[in-house]
C-alpha positions as CSV (number, residue, x, y, z in Angstrom):
1,M,298.4,105.3,-40.9
2,R,298.2,102.1,-38.9
3,R,301.7,102.6,-37.7
4,L,301.0,106.1,-36.5
5,V,298.1,105.0,-34.2
6,K,299.4,101.8,-32.7
7,E,299.0,103.2,-29.1
8,G,296.6,105.6,-27.5
9,A,293.2,106.8,-28.6
10,F,292.5,108.4,-32.0
11,I,289.7,109.4,-34.2
12,A,289.9,109.0,-38.0
13,D,287.6,109.9,-40.8
14,G,287.3,108.3,-44.2
15,R,285.2,106.1,-46.5
16,D,287.0,102.8,-45.9
17,L,288.7,103.2,-42.5
18,G,286.3,100.9,-40.6
19,T,286.5,98.1,-43.1
20,A,290.0,98.3,-44.7
21,V,292.3,100.4,-42.6
22,F,291.2,99.8,-39.0
23,P,289.0,96.7,-39.1
24,D,289.8,96.0,-35.4
25,A,288.9,99.5,-34.1
26,D,287.1,99.5,-30.8
27,L,284.3,101.6,-32.2
28,K,283.2,102.4,-35.7
29,F,280.6,104.8,-37.0
30,Y,279.0,104.7,-40.4
31,M,277.7,108.1,-41.1
32,D,275.1,108.7,-43.8
33,A,272.6,111.3,-44.9
34,S,270.1,111.5,-47.7
35,I,271.5,112.4,-51.1
36,E,269.6,115.6,-51.0
37,E,271.1,116.6,-47.6
38,R,274.6,115.7,-48.8
39,A,274.2,117.5,-52.0
40,K,273.0,120.7,-50.2
41,R,276.0,120.6,-47.9
42,R,278.4,120.2,-50.8
43,Y,276.6,122.7,-53.0
44,N,276.9,125.3,-50.2
45,E,280.6,124.6,-50.0
46,L,281.2,124.9,-53.7
47,K,278.9,127.8,-54.4
48,A,281.3,130.3,-52.8
49,K,284.0,129.2,-55.3
50,N,281.8,128.7,-58.3
51,D,278.6,130.6,-58.8
52,E,277.7,128.6,-61.9
53,I,277.4,125.3,-60.0
54,T,273.9,123.8,-59.7
55,L,272.4,121.6,-57.1
56,D,271.5,119.1,-59.8
57,S,275.1,118.8,-60.9
58,V,276.2,118.2,-57.4
59,I,273.6,115.5,-56.9
60,K,274.7,113.8,-60.1
61,N,278.4,114.0,-59.0
62,L,277.7,112.5,-55.6
63,E,275.6,109.7,-57.1
64,S,278.4,108.9,-59.5
65,R,281.0,109.0,-56.8
66,D,278.9,106.7,-54.5
67,H,278.4,104.2,-57.3
68,A,282.1,104.2,-58.2
69,D,283.2,103.8,-54.5
70,K,280.7,101.0,-53.8
71,N,281.7,99.1,-56.9
72,R,285.5,99.5,-57.0
73,D,287.6,96.4,-56.8
74,A,289.9,97.5,-53.9
75,D,288.2,98.2,-50.6
76,P,284.7,99.2,-51.9
77,L,282.6,101.5,-49.7
78,K,280.5,99.5,-47.4
79,K,279.3,99.6,-43.8
80,A,281.4,97.5,-41.4
81,S,279.3,94.8,-39.8
82,D,280.0,96.2,-36.4
83,A,279.6,99.9,-37.2
84,I,277.1,102.1,-35.4
85,V,275.0,103.8,-38.1
86,I,274.3,107.5,-37.7
87,D,271.9,109.3,-40.0
88,T,273.1,112.9,-40.1
89,T,270.3,114.2,-42.2
90,G,269.0,117.4,-40.6
91,K,271.8,117.4,-37.9
92,T,274.4,120.2,-37.5
93,F,278.0,119.3,-37.3
94,E,277.9,120.0,-33.5
95,E,274.9,117.7,-33.1
96,Q,276.7,114.9,-34.9
97,V,279.8,115.3,-32.7
98,D,277.8,115.5,-29.5
99,Y,275.9,112.3,-30.4
100,M,279.1,110.4,-31.3
101,S,280.9,111.7,-28.2
102,A,278.0,110.4,-25.9
103,I,278.3,107.0,-27.6
104,I,282.1,106.9,-27.2
105,R,281.8,107.9,-23.5
106,E,279.2,105.2,-22.8
107,E,280.8,102.4,-24.9
108,L,284.3,103.0,-23.6
109,N,283.2,103.8,-20.0
110,L,284.8,107.3,-20.1
111,N,283.8,109.6,-17.3
112,Y,284.4,113.2,-18.3
């Protein structure tokens, strides 16, 4: 992945990209939301495929995944010290993108 993005601008998304894969990135965002919000989003995705899924089971699954990711030996999930934290609770995808785009334009002095 590092080799593919040696030159030019790029946007990447992943749980350890700002700390393990691209620690020298010009800008890093750490996006978070309440467990309830994250579970509702995931539940709505899964409900179309599995009508027996419950919101409670999705919450438990996310909590388990978060715990495992934060406590794994290799590249545990954590916020990079220089990351900009964005709480996406209650925000639409478009609102999240607009907010990050504004920060990117301002921080990188882009005029478009």
